Structures are given as C-alpha cells and as structure tokens.
Legacy VTK file of the C-alpha trace (Angstrom):
# vtk DataFile Version 3.0
C-alpha trace
ASCII
DATASET POLYDATA
POINTS 664 float
37.631 7.418 0.666
34.203 9.081 0.769
34.124 12.815 0.158
31.661 14.835 2.189
29.857 18.064 1.536
30.525 21.194 3.566
26.800 21.919 3.729
24.364 20.769 6.399
22.743 17.360 5.833
19.564 18.944 4.463
19.178 17.038 1.183
19.111 13.305 0.526
22.538 13.229 -1.217
24.114 15.014 1.762
22.452 12.624 4.197
23.837 9.715 2.165
27.374 11.121 2.287
27.087 11.812 6.015
26.167 8.168 6.706
28.992 7.023 4.417
31.427 9.022 6.580
30.019 8.306 10.058
28.987 4.625 9.627
30.781 3.454 6.447
30.515 -0.295 7.116
27.062 -0.303 8.671
24.539 -2.205 6.465
22.546 0.183 4.303
21.019 -2.282 1.821
20.508 -6.013 1.576
19.148 -7.962 -1.363
18.421 -11.640 -1.675
19.765 -12.963 -4.971
19.713 -16.663 -5.894
18.869 -17.504 -2.306
21.771 -15.567 -0.752
21.572 -12.227 1.035
24.039 -9.636 -0.303
24.914 -6.619 1.869
26.161 -3.113 1.025
27.484 -0.695 3.647
26.833 3.049 3.489
30.286 3.856 2.078
29.897 1.344 -0.737
26.412 2.637 -1.528
27.820 6.166 -1.794
30.468 4.912 -4.254
27.850 3.071 -6.325
25.633 6.171 -6.441
28.593 8.386 -7.388
29.550 6.108 -10.293
25.968 5.993 -11.571
25.479 9.754 -11.231
28.672 10.464 -13.169
27.603 7.940 -15.804
24.233 9.635 -16.232
25.955 13.010 -16.517
28.366 11.624 -19.119
25.497 10.575 -21.405
23.607 13.860 -21.051
21.518 13.885 -17.867
21.394 17.431 -16.498
20.058 19.414 -13.565
16.291 19.835 -13.769
15.662 16.647 -15.758
13.353 13.871 -14.579
14.492 10.224 -14.356
11.908 7.426 -14.604
12.442 4.416 -12.304
10.580 1.178 -13.119
10.842 -2.178 -11.390
10.512 -4.144 -8.173
12.328 -3.113 -5.011
15.997 -3.355 -5.982
19.013 -1.607 -4.396
20.161 -0.355 -7.787
16.806 1.307 -8.433
16.965 3.083 -5.076
20.516 4.151 -5.982
19.216 5.511 -9.295
16.892 7.767 -7.293
19.881 9.010 -5.298
21.980 9.496 -8.440
19.309 11.685 -10.034
19.051 13.773 -6.843
22.851 14.178 -6.688
22.751 15.769 -10.150
19.857 18.076 -9.312
17.416 15.873 -11.195
14.169 14.333 -9.986
13.331 10.611 -9.775
9.877 9.610 -11.015
9.079 6.034 -9.903
6.385 4.194 -11.879
4.269 1.188 -10.910
6.124 -1.852 -12.189
2.955 -3.847 -12.884
1.385 -1.119 -15.025
0.863 -1.984 -18.701
2.821 -0.020 -21.285
-0.146 2.176 -22.222
-0.546 3.383 -18.628
3.169 4.130 -18.374
3.006 6.235 -21.525
0.893 8.906 -19.827
3.333 9.382 -16.930
6.407 9.283 -19.187
4.912 11.919 -21.474
3.508 14.050 -18.668
6.786 14.046 -16.712
8.801 14.776 -19.881
11.069 11.760 -19.388
14.334 11.579 -21.365
16.080 8.977 -19.192
14.751 5.804 -17.556
16.370 3.207 -15.302
14.462 -0.088 -15.322
14.837 -3.481 -13.715
14.773 -6.048 -16.506
13.781 -7.188 -19.980
10.054 -7.008 -19.178
10.245 -3.298 -18.394
12.548 -2.630 -21.362
9.992 -4.237 -23.680
7.235 -1.998 -22.283
9.228 1.176 -22.875
10.293 0.123 -26.371
6.649 -0.642 -27.179
5.558 2.928 -26.379
8.709 4.769 -27.408
7.093 6.208 -30.533
4.401 7.845 -28.405
6.996 9.220 -25.961
9.433 10.975 -28.330
11.636 12.471 -25.592
12.627 9.043 -24.223
16.180 8.593 -25.511
18.050 6.563 -22.859
16.928 3.326 -21.181
19.287 1.822 -18.589
18.553 -1.763 -17.511
19.757 -3.518 -14.356
19.205 -7.240 -15.044
20.995 -8.246 -18.257
19.285 -11.635 -18.609
17.505 -11.865 -21.967
19.079 -8.655 -23.275
21.904 -10.173 -25.335
20.311 -9.613 -28.745
18.828 -6.156 -28.074
20.687 -3.656 -30.245
18.595 -0.490 -29.912
20.919 2.525 -29.552
19.005 3.961 -26.589
19.748 0.895 -24.413
22.602 0.705 -21.923
23.399 -1.841 -19.208
23.549 -0.501 -15.633
27.072 -1.828 -15.038
28.296 -0.367 -18.333
26.894 3.029 -17.342
28.743 2.834 -14.038
31.979 2.054 -15.905
31.404 5.150 -18.015
30.754 7.066 -14.810
33.964 5.974 -13.125
35.965 7.049 -16.173
34.121 10.389 -16.190
34.811 10.798 -12.460
38.546 10.275 -12.990
38.695 13.000 -15.612
36.308 15.341 -13.742
37.204 14.736 -10.052
35.380 17.795 -8.727
32.205 17.324 -10.745
30.235 15.082 -8.383
30.712 17.135 -5.215
30.054 20.384 -7.078
26.703 18.984 -8.194
25.808 17.765 -4.698
26.754 21.138 -3.189
24.483 22.965 -5.631
21.452 21.129 -4.265
19.041 22.993 -1.982
16.429 21.759 0.510
13.771 23.545 -1.536
14.610 21.488 -4.648
12.080 18.854 -5.703
13.255 15.471 -4.394
10.695 13.223 -6.093
7.586 13.285 -8.275
5.026 10.730 -7.104
1.942 10.194 -9.231
-1.428 9.787 -7.537
-3.372 6.578 -8.025
-5.897 8.252 -10.334
-9.052 7.138 -8.516
-11.259 9.654 -10.326
-9.199 10.557 -13.411
-5.708 10.744 -14.835
-2.899 10.551 -12.251
-1.337 13.821 -11.121
2.365 14.252 -10.368
2.895 15.361 -6.761
6.011 17.487 -6.189
7.771 16.911 -2.865
10.882 18.790 -1.824
13.876 17.466 0.095
12.882 19.696 3.018
9.322 18.340 3.185
10.293 14.684 2.978
13.211 14.979 5.387
11.156 16.949 7.923
8.431 14.304 7.825
10.930 11.439 8.078
12.569 13.084 11.109
9.220 13.411 12.882
8.487 9.730 12.202
11.863 8.413 13.350
11.633 10.440 16.560
8.004 9.436 17.135
8.840 5.716 17.250
12.514 5.992 18.291
13.953 4.498 15.101
17.705 4.471 14.517
20.461 2.591 12.678
19.707 -0.620 14.601
16.409 -1.157 12.778
15.607 -3.235 9.704
12.850 -2.660 7.154
11.651 -4.976 4.372
11.057 -3.042 1.133
8.197 -4.747 -0.685
5.719 -1.955 -1.448
5.721 -0.417 -4.968
8.472 2.149 -5.517
5.880 4.499 -6.999
3.828 4.575 -3.793
4.535 7.411 -1.384
4.534 4.905 1.481
7.653 3.198 0.147
9.514 6.408 -0.644
8.864 7.830 2.817
9.088 4.742 5.025
11.947 3.123 3.100
14.068 5.656 1.197
13.509 8.837 3.239
13.474 7.326 6.719
16.560 5.174 6.096
18.444 8.315 5.021
17.375 10.078 8.209
17.639 7.162 10.652
20.525 5.294 9.025
18.860 1.874 9.172
19.044 -0.947 6.627
16.651 -1.520 3.726
16.130 -5.178 2.800
14.915 -6.036 -0.710
13.196 -9.416 -1.224
14.267 -11.766 -3.986
10.909 -11.377 -5.747
7.295 -10.483 -4.928
6.555 -14.213 -4.691
9.141 -14.731 -1.913
8.174 -11.783 0.300
6.747 -13.938 3.122
9.835 -16.185 3.194
12.198 -13.212 3.079
10.165 -11.478 5.784
10.769 -14.412 8.121
14.494 -14.458 7.361
15.020 -10.734 7.917
12.674 -10.321 10.861
12.176 -6.553 10.441
11.809 -4.343 13.495
9.573 -1.807 11.725
6.798 -2.663 9.282
4.343 -0.703 7.196
1.614 -1.951 4.904
-1.901 -1.200 3.692
-4.771 -3.220 5.229
-4.915 -5.594 2.253
-1.412 -6.844 3.105
-2.426 -7.681 6.676
-5.645 -9.244 5.361
-3.763 -11.417 2.869
-1.237 -12.545 5.467
-3.964 -13.525 7.908
-6.021 -15.259 5.227
-3.041 -17.506 4.418
-2.581 -18.246 8.132
-6.230 -19.175 8.572
-6.113 -21.458 5.544
-3.212 -23.326 7.164
-5.024 -23.480 10.507
-8.132 -24.965 8.932
-5.942 -27.567 7.197
-4.276 -28.516 10.503
-5.319 -31.414 12.702
-8.150 -31.273 15.234
-5.877 -30.771 18.250
-3.929 -27.877 16.704
-7.124 -26.176 15.581
-8.623 -26.494 19.043
-5.468 -25.166 20.704
-5.301 -22.217 18.290
-8.918 -21.159 18.748
-8.708 -21.519 22.538
-5.527 -19.427 22.647
-7.064 -16.777 20.413
-10.148 -16.569 22.616
-7.870 -15.715 25.543
-5.793 -13.298 23.407
-8.860 -11.357 22.305
-9.880 -10.989 25.945
-6.597 -9.879 27.538
-3.903 -9.580 24.829
-4.442 -5.921 23.970
-4.458 -4.876 27.625
-1.173 -6.711 28.146
0.318 -5.084 25.034
-0.736 -1.610 26.167
0.435 -2.331 29.744
-2.920 -1.388 31.203
-2.262 -3.477 34.286
-5.820 -4.690 34.970
-5.104 -8.318 34.006
-5.165 -11.075 36.613
-2.101 -13.171 37.356
-3.933 -16.280 36.128
-4.675 -14.663 32.772
-1.092 -13.415 32.492
0.271 -16.921 33.094
-2.195 -18.402 30.594
-1.246 -15.727 28.047
2.437 -16.483 28.644
1.758 -20.149 27.888
-0.114 -19.064 24.766
2.919 -16.976 23.760
5.108 -20.056 24.079
2.821 -22.453 22.217
0.782 -20.312 19.795
1.427 -16.555 19.578
5.232 -16.772 19.410
5.343 -19.500 16.718
2.614 -17.654 14.795
4.571 -14.375 14.849
7.642 -16.291 13.721
5.720 -17.739 10.762
4.530 -14.228 9.902
8.084 -12.854 10.112
6.974 -10.468 12.861
8.883 -11.800 15.873
11.177 -8.748 16.094
8.670 -6.041 15.182
8.565 -3.177 17.673
6.163 -1.051 15.640
3.878 -1.875 12.713
1.655 0.589 10.886
-1.232 0.353 8.503
-2.654 3.133 6.360
-4.038 3.977 2.948
-7.576 2.964 3.896
-9.530 1.831 6.939
-8.638 -1.481 8.557
-11.298 -3.681 10.083
-11.529 -3.534 13.898
-11.487 -7.322 14.233
-8.457 -7.635 11.961
-6.769 -4.878 13.942
-7.656 -6.687 17.183
-6.165 -9.951 15.958
-2.658 -8.596 15.397
-2.618 -6.521 18.559
-4.000 -9.351 20.685
-1.032 -11.607 19.832
1.416 -8.885 20.832
2.147 -7.079 17.557
2.143 -3.318 18.141
0.021 -2.513 15.074
-1.104 1.108 14.824
-3.014 3.206 12.319
-1.941 6.340 10.528
-3.702 8.751 8.235
-2.360 10.694 5.314
-2.065 10.826 1.548
0.502 11.369 -1.194
0.081 15.142 -1.097
0.927 15.354 2.634
3.991 13.049 2.663
1.536 10.479 4.059
1.713 11.499 7.694
-1.111 13.613 9.124
-2.226 11.638 12.181
-0.664 8.635 13.925
-1.471 6.561 16.968
0.930 6.617 19.903
1.894 3.338 21.557
-0.400 2.773 24.527
-3.038 5.144 23.117
-4.411 3.061 20.256
-8.114 3.122 19.452
-9.806 0.931 16.906
-12.076 3.593 15.455
-9.627 6.493 15.097
-6.406 7.279 13.241
-4.791 9.032 16.195
-3.900 12.635 16.927
-2.198 15.076 14.524
1.574 14.669 14.341
3.922 17.378 15.673
3.885 20.391 13.358
0.720 19.254 11.560
-2.449 21.347 11.728
-5.755 19.586 11.094
-9.117 21.324 11.012
-12.610 20.268 9.998
-14.430 22.454 7.475
-18.109 23.336 7.893
-18.865 20.696 5.270
-17.158 18.036 7.410
-14.108 17.792 5.132
-10.696 17.262 6.761
-8.211 20.083 5.999
-4.443 19.764 6.584
-1.532 22.199 6.792
1.971 20.875 7.523
5.706 21.150 6.700
5.285 17.957 4.653
2.706 19.429 2.299
3.463 19.090 -1.400
4.795 22.029 -3.389
2.047 21.375 -5.902
0.971 19.182 -8.811
3.404 18.943 -11.709
2.300 21.218 -14.573
-1.146 21.546 -12.951
-1.437 24.986 -11.280
-5.203 24.738 -11.652
-5.385 21.492 -9.685
-2.938 22.859 -7.103
-5.064 25.964 -6.526
-8.138 23.774 -6.160
-6.448 21.468 -3.618
-4.641 24.071 -1.462
-6.642 27.089 -0.329
-5.436 30.631 0.316
-4.709 29.811 3.974
-2.387 26.975 2.945
-4.726 24.137 3.917
-4.857 21.031 1.744
-8.396 19.775 1.108
-8.171 16.006 1.638
-11.584 15.115 0.265
-12.191 12.939 3.358
-15.067 13.419 5.771
-14.200 13.163 9.459
-14.396 14.622 12.956
-12.431 14.792 16.207
-13.587 12.888 19.269
-13.551 14.362 22.769
-9.895 13.365 23.274
-8.607 14.903 20.052
-8.405 11.696 18.028
-9.425 12.010 14.377
-12.137 9.729 13.023
-12.475 9.294 9.243
-15.930 8.389 7.968
-15.346 7.996 4.220
-14.381 9.975 1.164
-16.472 13.144 1.354
-17.667 12.752 -2.224
-18.722 9.144 -1.571
-20.718 9.839 1.600
-24.328 10.235 0.595
-27.849 9.517 1.744
-30.358 6.819 1.062
-33.723 7.871 -0.341
-35.109 8.071 3.195
-32.297 10.352 4.359
-30.233 7.631 6.070
-26.463 8.174 5.972
-24.830 6.073 3.251
-21.084 5.441 3.685
-20.128 2.814 1.079
-16.520 2.368 2.221
-17.677 1.594 5.738
-19.995 -1.135 4.460
-17.359 -2.488 2.076
-14.747 -2.718 4.824
-17.153 -4.679 6.998
-17.701 -7.145 4.158
-13.963 -7.469 3.564
-13.345 -8.437 7.189
-14.324 -11.972 6.159
-11.578 -14.229 4.785
-13.795 -15.236 1.869
-14.436 -11.710 0.524
-11.544 -10.009 -1.223
-13.307 -6.938 -2.605
-16.737 -5.362 -2.348
-18.497 -2.404 -3.956
-21.654 -1.030 -2.325
-24.370 1.020 -4.046
-27.220 2.965 -2.451
-26.764 6.719 -2.721
-30.178 8.203 -3.506
-31.730 4.727 -3.587
-34.212 3.041 -1.285
-31.981 0.003 -0.667
-28.290 -0.896 -0.563
-26.871 -3.468 -3.013
-23.374 -4.920 -3.413
-20.935 -6.501 -5.839
-18.658 -9.117 -4.284
-15.265 -10.528 -5.310
-14.432 -13.766 -3.520
-10.900 -14.471 -2.301
-9.714 -17.235 -4.614
-7.249 -18.740 -2.126
-9.582 -18.774 0.873
-12.725 -19.908 -0.978
-10.731 -22.340 -3.119
-9.316 -23.969 0.007
-12.786 -24.014 1.595
-14.241 -25.681 -1.534
-11.478 -28.281 -1.817
-11.971 -29.367 1.797
-15.621 -29.995 0.932
-14.969 -31.836 -2.318
-16.405 -29.083 -4.554
-14.879 -29.226 -8.035
-14.279 -26.037 -10.012
-12.311 -25.028 -13.103
-11.393 -21.428 -12.251
-12.544 -18.201 -10.649
-15.705 -17.761 -12.740
-16.831 -21.346 -12.116
-16.081 -21.196 -8.381
-17.839 -17.827 -7.974
-21.028 -19.225 -9.524
-21.299 -22.263 -7.213
-24.532 -22.240 -5.137
-22.531 -23.301 -2.051
-20.246 -20.277 -2.491
-23.291 -18.003 -2.742
-24.548 -19.530 0.512
-21.161 -18.852 2.118
-21.128 -15.204 1.008
-24.807 -14.739 1.939
-23.943 -15.765 5.486
-21.187 -13.125 5.578
-23.560 -10.451 4.258
-26.219 -11.412 6.810
-23.727 -10.986 9.638
-22.722 -7.561 8.338
-26.386 -6.607 8.225
-26.721 -7.671 11.860
-23.835 -5.352 12.700
-25.323 -2.453 10.722
-28.719 -2.960 12.351
-27.175 -2.126 15.715
-26.110 1.321 14.454
-28.991 3.802 14.369
-27.239 5.961 11.746
-26.595 3.087 9.340
-29.336 0.564 10.072
-31.254 1.383 6.884
-28.157 0.870 4.702
-28.128 -2.899 5.173
-27.387 -4.926 2.032
-30.611 -6.278 0.501
-29.225 -8.034 -2.581
-25.785 -8.986 -3.888
-24.073 -10.778 -6.732
-20.634 -12.315 -7.064
-18.783 -10.851 -10.025
-17.554 -13.273 -12.680
-14.061 -11.751 -12.677
-11.755 -10.193 -10.136
-11.614 -6.408 -10.167
-8.259 -5.548 -11.702
-6.047 -2.462 -12.087
-5.269 -3.557 -15.663
-8.985 -3.251 -16.445
-9.040 0.191 -14.765
-11.480 -1.032 -12.079
-8.914 -0.504 -9.315
-6.047 1.903 -8.939
-2.481 0.559 -8.706
-2.811 0.861 -4.922
-5.946 -1.350 -5.075
-8.489 1.384 -4.395
-11.915 0.954 -5.980
-12.670 3.303 -8.865
-16.294 3.539 -7.885
-17.562 5.749 -10.709
-15.838 3.696 -13.398
-17.276 0.451 -12.002
-20.771 1.953 -11.827
-20.600 2.881 -15.524
-18.957 -0.345 -16.668
-21.388 -2.605 -14.830
-24.514 -0.442 -15.081
-26.506 -3.411 -16.435
-25.726 -5.373 -13.264
-26.759 -2.482 -11.013
-30.034 -2.212 -12.920
-30.598 -5.949 -12.471
-30.034 -5.663 -8.725
-32.541 -2.836 -8.306
-35.119 -4.218 -10.725
-35.409 -7.493 -8.826
-34.100 -9.778 -11.563
-32.931 -13.233 -10.390
-29.956 -13.200 -12.760
-28.220 -11.133 -15.421
-26.060 -12.126 -18.383
-22.978 -10.003 -19.012
-19.967 -9.950 -21.308
-16.882 -8.089 -20.136
-13.698 -7.155 -21.938
-10.531 -7.967 -20.000
-6.861 -7.248 -20.546
-4.362 -10.060 -19.982
-0.863 -9.624 -18.527
0.764 -9.807 -21.968
-1.400 -6.936 -23.244
-3.864 -9.056 -25.228
-7.568 -8.434 -24.786
-10.367 -10.951 -24.520
-13.928 -11.420 -23.348
-15.349 -13.210 -20.340
-19.058 -13.813 -19.999
-21.399 -15.308 -17.432
-25.009 -15.468 -16.354
-24.685 -14.023 -12.853
-27.091 -15.146 -10.160
-28.449 -12.510 -7.790
-29.145 -13.399 -4.167
-31.563 -11.681 -1.777
-30.550 -11.191 1.854
-33.100 -10.513 4.558
-32.254 -7.303 6.441
-32.150 -7.368 10.226
-34.583 -5.333 12.265
-32.051 -5.318 15.089
-28.732 -6.951 15.937
-29.052 -10.663 16.644
-27.177 -12.403 19.484
-23.719 -13.386 18.307
-24.287 -11.531 15.086
-21.152 -9.402 15.103
-19.165 -9.598 11.903
-16.452 -12.234 12.019
-13.025 -11.061 11.037
-10.478 -12.443 8.651
-9.086 -14.452 11.523
-12.400 -15.867 12.764
-13.396 -18.584 10.356
-16.327 -20.467 11.815
-15.942 -24.222 12.182
-19.373 -24.633 10.597
-18.112 -22.925 7.449
LINES 1 665
664 0 1 2 3 4 5 6 7 8 9 10 11 12 13 14 15 16 17 18 19 20 21 22 23 24 25 26 27 28 29 30 31 32 33 34 35 36 37 38 39 40 41 42 43 44 45 46 47 48 49 50 51 52 53 54 55 56 57 58 59 60 61 62 63 64 65 66 67 68 69 70 71 72 73 74 75 76 77 78 79 80 81 82 83 84 85 86 87 88 89 90 91 92 93 94 95 96 97 98 99 100 101 102 103 104 105 106 107 108 109 110 111 112 113 114 115 116 117 118 119 120 121 122 123 124 125 126 127 128 129 130 131 132 133 134 135 136 137 138 139 140 141 142 143 144 145 146 147 148 149 150 151 152 153 154 155 156 157 158 159 160 161 162 163 164 165 166 167 168 169 170 171 172 173 174 175 176 177 178 179 180 181 182 183 184 185 186 187 188 189 190 191 192 193 194 195 196 197 198 199 200 201 202 203 204 205 206 207 208 209 210 211 212 213 214 215 216 217 218 219 220 221 222 223 224 225 226 227 228 229 230 231 232 233 234 235 236 237 238 239 240 241 242 243 244 245 246 247 248 249 250 251 252 253 254 255 256 257 258 259 260 261 262 263 264 265 266 267 268 269 270 271 272 273 274 275 276 277 278 279 280 281 282 283 284 285 286 287 288 289 290 291 292 293 294 295 296 297 298 299 300 301 302 303 304 305 306 307 308 309 310 311 312 313 314 315 316 317 318 319 320 321 322 323 324 325 326 327 328 329 330 331 332 333 334 335 336 337 338 339 340 341 342 343 344 345 346 347 348 349 350 351 352 353 354 355 356 357 358 359 360 361 362 363 364 365 366 367 368 369 370 371 372 373 374 375 376 377 378 379 380 381 382 383 384 385 386 387 388 389 390 391 392 393 394 395 396 397 398 399 400 401 402 403 404 405 406 407 408 409 410 411 412 413 414 415 416 417 418 419 420 421 422 423 424 425 426 427 428 429 430 431 432 433 434 435 436 437 438 439 440 441 442 443 444 445 446 447 448 449 450 451 452 453 454 455 456 457 458 459 460 461 462 463 464 465 466 467 468 469 470 471 472 473 474 475 476 477 478 479 480 481 482 483 484 485 486 487 488 489 490 491 492 493 494 495 496 497 498 499 500 501 502 503 504 505 506 507 508 509 510 511 512 513 514 515 516 517 518 519 520 521 522 523 524 525 526 527 528 529 530 531 532 533 534 535 536 537 538 539 540 541 542 543 544 545 546 547 548 549 550 551 552 553 554 555 556 557 558 559 560 561 562 563 564 565 566 567 568 569 570 571 572 573 574 575 576 577 578 579 580 581 582 583 584 585 586 587 588 589 590 591 592 593 594 595 596 597 598 599 600 601 602 603 604 605 606 607 608 609 610 611 612 613 614 615 616 617 618 619 620 621 622 623 624 625 626 627 628 629 630 631 632 633 634 635 636 637 638 639 640 641 642 643 644 645 646 647 648 649 650 651 652 653 654 655 656 657 658 659 660 661 662 663
C-alpha cells in the first residue's frame, strides 16, 4: 500500500505519491529491453523510488547532498532523481556522451559524493577521474553486464542498493515519509549545467516551485493529461528533457517511454506513437534527411507521386491544419487522397501518426523545414526559452503559428526588450541562481528581477516575439551592413547536404563560411552517382561534392540578396572542413551549438586563407576519439569562390531539407 503525504502536492515526491494513490495501475514508465516493452504503474514506481531512497540513506546520502546521474534515458535513472529529491537531495544529470575529463569539472564543481550511472562505460569514466574528484565515494550502477570482476569498494549494484533500502525501510518505517514531508517547494529540485558555449558550464539551480509552475502552464496550454505518451530520447542533462519528460509527467500523470538504445529511437518512436513530441531542430532535420534519402532511392513512380503530393501539401496543407477555411473542395479532396497515399504512411514511418502537438526549440528552425512538417498535418510549433528560465518564455498557440516568430509570452511570463535590443525575461520559472556563482547570477539577473537572455529580438505588431540572433554575435560588416551569422548558417543548414555551417564576416568586407557536409545524405548522393570514397575527409574533398555545396550556397545568396538588410552579407567563399565539428573536440556544445569563438581561434589559419584569396590551405588538426585517445587528421582544403547575387533570381529561394532537386 502506498503511503501519502499530508502536505499539498507541491514538490515532485509529493506529486509522485499522489499519482501512486489516485492512479496506481496507470502506466508511468515503459522501457524496451531485449525487444520487449516493460511497463511500470505509478504505485510500483513509488515503491521502487522508496526502496532506492532508503538504500541511499542507509549508505550515507543526506539532505542537501547532490547526486550525479549519468546515462541514457532509463526508468531507473529517472527514479534516482526522484529518490534524491525524496531525501532532500538534488539530482545533477550529466551528458552521457561526455568524456571523463569533461565530467570531472561538473563532479568537482557540484561537490558530488554519490553517483548513479547506467553501465560499465560510465563506471569506467568515473573510476578514471576518481583521483581528481576526491569526494566521489559511492558509484551505483544499473546494468550489471561486464561488472563481474570489478571489486572497487565504492561500487554497488542498483538492485543490491534497493535490497539494502528495503531492509532499512523495515527497521525505520517512518523514515521515508518524514523525509518527504520535510521537503519544501522552495527547495532546489535539480541542478542543470549550461552547455558552456562561451566558457565553463554553470550549474543552474531550479526549485520544485519553479519547475512545477512551468510544467502546469505547459500542460494546461496544450491540454495534456494522463492519456498522453512521450518518448524520452533527449539527454537527461538537458533542461528540455527534465521539463518535458520528468516534470510534466509528474504534473500531468502521463507515461514516459524510454527507447532500447539511441540507435533504435526511430523504431521505438513508431511503436509507441507518442501524442506529444519535443526536439531541437537538428532532430527534425535528421529525421527528414533520412526520409529524403529513402525517397530518392525509391522507384520513379513513387518519387513522382511523393513530389506531386508535397507540392499540393505546401500549397494548402498548412491552411487545412490551421482550419483557415479558405481551401476549395477540390483541393480538400486531393489533400485527403494525399493523406491516404502519402502523408499518412509518411507520418507512420516517422512515428508521428498520433501526435497532437510537437514542439521545436533550442535554436531557430528553417521556415521550409517547418513548412514541411506542418503541411503534412503535424502540428509543429516553436517555443523560445533557455535553461535559466525553465525553457518556456514564448510559445506558439495552435492556429496562430508563424514561421518567423516564436510566439507570444506564456501566462505569467514578462518579456521586455532593452534599449540595446536584448530580450529580458521575468517569470515564476526563473532560476534561483547559478550554483556557487553569485557573481554570474548578479550579472544575469538585474535588480528588477529580469534575466538577460543575451538574445537580440523584437515584438511584431501582434505581440509575437522575433529572435534575430545571439546579441553578442550580431555585428556589422565593414560597410555597416547587419551581420547575423546564425541566420546565414540556418539558411545553409536547410539543405539536406549541409549538416553544420559557421559564418564569418563581422567587421569584414565579405562573408565567408566553413561547411560540414551531412555524411548520410551526401554519401547516399555520391553512391547513386558511382562516386567512390573512403571516408568523410575523402568525400568532403571531392570536386563533385564542392559543386553540390556551391549550388546550395548560391541559392542562399539569392535568398539573402532579396533582403535589403542582409544583401551585403552573402557568402563569397567557402571551404568544406576535413572533419566533422564535434563536442569531444570542444567545437560544439553537448547540445550541438557552435562554439564560435573557439572555432575562430582553432581554425584561424583557414579564416586567413579565405580572406587572403588563397585557392587552398593545408591544415593539421588534433582530434579526440571515443575511447579517449588523441590523433591527428590533416588535409589540403580547397577553397571555392561563389558569385554573389545582385538581386534574387527567379526560383532562387533556398531549398529545404525536404526539397532535394532531381537534378542533384
């Protein structure tokens, strides 16, 4: 029988116990293991969390301590977060793909004594850095495979810890509920570390009250309840997963579904058919790139049918989705046939047949990519926020979705634009501060309580917020033209062949760019044309690939030429990097954001070559492999000139991820 607290459901442990009492058998978690979906109801989850919490207490975990969580999305790791909160502790999720050296900073900064990790890989990382993190004294592991011969005293299996906890619970029957009842809404619920775009990550302190208030606004905004399903595939350390998975499931009572592995996410997505979906633009880009690869490999008839159906969808699909009404009966019937033959099967392949609401955030999404999903009937919307604001600042309402905005401020959120153009935010979901960084907190939150986002933006006539770029990145060309690198980079990344781009031009007379090709899309394109290659570096250097990318850049230039503010920031020259930008090499954050300053310093010789008119440049670059070893990659990179457009050419609009030209 599940015990319940006498307090209001104003902390995550109390919300958990309330669900365990009111909907004990309702699915709370599912996990696919060895091809079979396992399900846990709310009452069973509460029992599992209670056993783990008592086990942690038995081996020394106390109120006020921080608990590191490392691994993929696993029910037991979510339960470890709950167990820490039940004891008055604070979970600190880390990026599971981070190398040991990167983890060491967070473990030391957060003063971690206890860690719960997924498997042998994560155990090995923590053991490797244990000498540099002297406080780390207990490592609990979930998956016991490969752990048989590990004898370090600090190690303990998850199931063994739960056994200890159940014994402790029998001898201390009042302990667990006493701990839960001591919790307060103002207690810190989680420490989430920023991505560290410009320096070392900072720990963001969020209280139970802030997270729960934000989750309640979100569930009410899109009418989410216990009947919904969410697939948990985003990193545990990202605020998006904690809010949209952990926090919202505790408020709404719906089920969290954990995929078998990162490699099976698309298959598991189709099997679960979530009703609510959230992901950064790169996820939607990757999904669509894989779809377009399959379309281009299909027979002539299927390709023709797909492109014809998509032409109709782009013309009337969004109006039908938004119920605008100004669509002829003929078009509605044709769209219905397209739903039967193309859009429906496509959504089924994507695992999006049951989705009522899908969101994207974290960075700008390309208008054409946005159009694609909405035109086939997926209610994809944009939101704006950051770790420090519990993500949500602005969101788009169904039926009031605009491609170039992030919507209106959410209920209870105040947004104002400073004289400098910077977006300022004040809301109930605002962080308490940065962990052990009062200086950074004072710099980020002013005396009036407004958080300085660092983004440049403005409101349109209807109150929708438009984000231009990071305020610090927005600059001017030598002639005074506005230079917004992210805007240019996003346009380049709309193409299926370009995975990443970095634009340069602030204070310069011309704009230049680094390009990363998408290995899957370009590899498929090359194979269909009989082009042999041995790997990324070889493929990226192929003259035909340079021609392909040059065509993409030229089309972006045609788009930029049509904008009076940005026409002089067209890309004049580009090169294709010999390696993919990688978080392990510190070129990207763990959330795949470009570390612009770091890249500019690391590849300064390439930037000089671009601006000095050289036809090529030799470079050697140190890289870090997945196993921690370091090596060197080198190449003589070709540099390609692109003729800027004086004005937009007919048909020159940038093609999106979903619009691969037949001629390509």
